[in-house]
C-alpha positions as CSV (number, residue, x, y, z in Angstrom):
1,X,3.3,-16.0,-22.5
2,X,4.8,-12.7,-23.6
3,X,2.0,-10.3,-24.4
4,X,1.0,-6.7,-24.8
5,X,-2.2,-4.6,-25.0
6,X,-2.9,-3.4,-28.5
7,X,-5.0,-0.3,-29.0
8,X,-7.1,-0.2,-32.2
9,X,-7.5,3.5,-32.7
10,X,-10.1,3.2,-35.4
11,X,-12.5,1.4,-32.9
12,X,-11.9,3.7,-29.9
13,X,-14.6,6.3,-29.1
14,X,-12.9,7.7,-26.1
15,X,-15.6,6.4,-23.7
16,X,-13.0,5.7,-21.0
17,X,-14.6,2.5,-19.8
18,X,-11.1,1.0,-19.8
19,X,-9.9,3.8,-17.4
20,X,-12.9,3.3,-15.1
21,X,-12.5,-0.5,-15.0
22,X,-8.8,-0.1,-14.3
23,X,-9.5,2.3,-11.4
24,X,-12.1,-0.1,-9.9
25,X,-9.6,-2.9,-10.1
26,X,-6.7,-0.9,-8.6
27,X,-7.8,0.8,-5.4
28,X,-9.4,3.8,-7.1
29,X,-6.7,5.1,-9.4
30,X,-6.4,4.0,-13.0
31,X,-3.1,2.9,-14.5
32,X,-4.1,3.9,-18.0
33,X,-5.3,7.0,-19.7
34,X,-7.2,8.0,-22.9
35,X,-5.7,11.0,-24.6
36,X,-7.5,13.0,-27.3
37,X,-5.2,13.6,-30.3
38,X,-6.9,15.7,-32.9
39,X,-10.1,13.8,-33.6
40,X,-8.8,10.5,-32.5
41,X,-8.2,8.9,-29.1
42,X,-4.9,7.3,-27.9
43,X,-4.6,4.7,-25.1
44,X,-1.6,5.5,-22.9
45,X,-0.1,3.3,-20.2
46,X,3.3,1.9,-19.0
47,X,5.6,1.1,-21.9
48,X,7.0,-1.9,-20.0
49,X,10.6,-0.7,-20.6
50,X,13.3,-3.3,-21.2
51,X,15.6,-1.5,-18.7
52,X,13.0,0.2,-16.4
53,X,14.4,3.2,-14.6
54,X,11.4,3.0,-12.2
55,X,12.5,-0.4,-11.0
56,X,16.2,0.7,-10.8
57,X,15.2,3.6,-8.5
58,X,13.0,1.5,-6.2
59,X,14.8,0.8,-3.0
60,X,12.6,-2.0,-1.8
61,X,12.0,-4.1,-5.0
62,X,8.4,-3.2,-5.4
63,X,9.0,-2.8,-9.1
64,X,10.7,-5.7,-10.8
65,X,11.1,-6.8,-14.4
66,X,9.3,-10.2,-14.8
67,X,9.8,-11.5,-18.3
68,X,8.1,-8.9,-20.6
69,X,6.3,-7.1,-17.8
70,X,7.5,-4.5,-15.2
71,X,5.6,-6.0,-12.3
72,X,4.4,-3.9,-9.3
73,X,4.2,-5.4,-5.8
74,X,2.0,-3.0,-3.8
75,X,2.6,-4.7,-0.5
76,X,6.4,-4.0,-0.9
77,X,5.9,-0.3,-1.9
78,X,6.8,2.2,0.9
79,X,5.5,5.2,-1.1
80,X,8.9,6.9,-1.5
81,X,8.0,8.1,-5.0
82,X,11.6,7.5,-6.4
83,X,10.1,5.6,-9.3
84,X,7.9,8.6,-10.2
85,X,11.0,10.8,-10.4
86,X,12.9,8.2,-12.4
87,X,10.3,7.4,-15.1
88,X,10.8,9.5,-18.2
89,X,7.2,8.9,-19.2
90,X,5.5,9.9,-15.9
91,X,3.8,6.6,-15.6
92,X,4.0,5.7,-11.9
93,X,1.5,7.9,-9.9
94,X,1.0,8.2,-6.2
95,X,-2.3,6.8,-5.0
96,X,-3.4,8.8,-1.9
97,X,-6.1,6.3,-1.2
98,X,-3.6,3.6,-0.3
99,X,-0.3,5.5,0.3
100,X,1.7,3.8,-2.5
101,X,2.3,4.3,-6.2
102,X,0.3,2.6,-8.9
103,X,1.6,1.5,-12.3
104,X,0.3,-0.7,-15.1
105,X,1.8,-4.2,-15.0
106,X,-0.5,-5.5,-17.7
107,X,-2.6,-7.2,-15.0
108,X,-0.1,-10.1,-15.2
109,X,-1.6,-11.8,-12.2
110,X,-5.0,-11.8,-13.9
111,X,-3.5,-13.0,-17.2
112,X,-1.7,-15.8,-15.4
113,X,-5.1,-17.0,-14.2
114,X,-6.5,-16.9,-17.8
115,X,-8.4,-13.6,-17.3
116,X,-8.0,-10.4,-19.4
117,X,-6.6,-7.2,-18.0
118,X,-9.3,-4.9,-16.5
119,X,-9.1,-2.4,-19.4
120,X,-9.3,-5.0,-22.1
121,X,-12.3,-6.8,-20.6
122,X,-14.2,-3.4,-20.1
123,X,-13.8,-2.0,-23.6
124,X,-17.3,-2.1,-25.3
125,X,-15.8,-1.6,-28.8
126,X,-13.0,-4.1,-28.7
127,X,-10.6,-1.3,-29.2
128,X,-8.2,-3.0,-26.7
129,X,-6.8,-6.5,-27.3
130,X,-4.5,-8.7,-25.4
131,X,-2.0,-9.9,-28.0
132,X,0.7,-12.5,-27.6
133,X,4.2,-11.2,-28.7
134,X,7.4,-12.9,-29.5
135,X,9.4,-12.4,-26.4
136,X,13.1,-11.7,-26.4
137,X,13.6,-13.7,-23.2
138,X,14.5,-10.6,-21.2
C-alpha cells in the first residue's frame, strides 16, 4: 500500500509527542521534528524522494527505494555519513548511540504488520494521519 504521513496543522499544538515516540522507537534519536513557523507548528521528516540522493550515495545499500518509501537498513549501515552529505534536506542524521545514521522510512516494517508509525500512534490530537496515496509504481 503506497502511503504517506499527513500533518493537520490546525490540530497540532507542538507538544512533540510524535518526536518523543519516534526517538523511543529508533534507538534514542527521532527521525522527525516539529518546527515553529509563526504561531503554527510544522511536522518535518524525510520527503521520500523519487530519486533519493541519500540512497545513491550509500556504498553498502543501507538506503534503498522500496516502492514509495526510502527504506533504511540499520544493520547494513557502516556510518560513513555519505548520505548526510548527499541529502539536500539534511534528513539523515548520525546517531552516536548506535554508530549509524537514522532516517525516517515511514515505519514501513510496522505498517506492513498493520501498525501505525510511532509518530502517528503517539499524537494526542490526531494531527498526524497515515494516509493511503495513489502510487506511481516507482
